[in-house]
N, C-alpha and C positions, 0 to 999 in steps of 0.2 A: 504494500500500500504506500503510495506516495501522495504528496500534496504540497501546496504552496500557501504560505501565510503572508498576507500583504499588510504592511504597516505604513500608513501615510503620514506625511508631514502636517497635513491639515485634516480635520474631521468635519465632514459635511453635516449640516443640521438643516432639516426641512424648513424652508421659509426664511433662512438666515444665511449670512455669509459664512463660509467655512471658517472654523476656529483652529488655531494652531494646536497641534498635538503636543501638550506639555510633558508627556511621559511616554515617549515611544518605546522605551524598554518595558514599561508596565503594560502597554498595549500588546507588545509581542508576547509577553508571558500570559496575558489574558487569552489571547487568540490561540496560543499553544495549548492552553487547558481545554479549549473547545476541541482541538485536534485530539487530545488525550481522551476526552469524553467519547468522541466518535470512534477512535481506535479501540477503546474498551467495550464497544458495543452500544454506544449511546446510553450510558448509565442514566443520564438526566431524563431520558424518555421512558424509563421503566416504571411500572405501576408503583413499586415501592418508593422510588425516589420522588415521583410526583406526589404521592400521598404525604411524604415527609415535608416536601416543599410547601404544599398547600397548608398543612397544619402549622408550620412555622410562619408562613406569610400571613395567615389569618389570625394568628395569636395576637394578644394585646401587646403591641409594640409601641413605644413612644412615637407620637405623630411626627416629631422632628426627624427621628431616625427613618421612619417610613418615607418621609419626603426626600431625605438625603440619599437613601438607598433604593429609591423607586425603580430605577433602571434594573438593578439586580434582582429586585423582588417581582419584576414584571413577567418573568419567564423562567421555566426550570433550567434551560440551557445557560442563561446568564447567571442564575443563582449558583449552578454547579461551578462555572468558571470562576466566579468571584469567591465563593466559599473555599474552593480549592486553593486559590491564591492567598487567601487570608490564613489558611492553615499553614501554608508555606512561609508565612511571615511578612507578606507584602500587602500594604493597604494602598488604596488609590490616593492621589494627592487631594488634600482637603477633606478627607474622610473624618467624620465626627469621632469615631471610636477607634480604639486599637484592635488589632486582629483577634485577640483573645475575647474581648467583649462582643465582637461581631459574631463569633462562632458560638459563644454562650447564649446568644439570643436565638439560636437555631437548634433547640434540643432534639428535634426529630432528625435533623440532618446529622447531628452528632451520633445519635443512636444508630442510624442507618449505616454510617461509615465506620462505626465502632471505634470512635476516637477515644484516646486515653482520658480518664476522668469522667466517663459517661456511664450511666447505669446499664 
């Protein structure tokens, strides 16, 4: 299996001028995690992952966090790529919380992935 990951200098936004990509390394890592997801059989699309994603997304999360993480909470594939990145210790620029607190807000994801310190 082969593929190509594209990382652009500018990020297009519908109805707006393209914005500079302030973290091309982070973008590359995020897109690589999508590739890993796909290579491992699209884990983010399995019933178990989707159920864990929905449970965490719909849980009582601080509205400010929901707003700041809306993109990652909008889709199981994005949630997988972002959560995997936070597990690896990288947070996006301007993120409200550190990686540990982000993952702690996703108890079903923790359980599904059998992360240390989870029931």
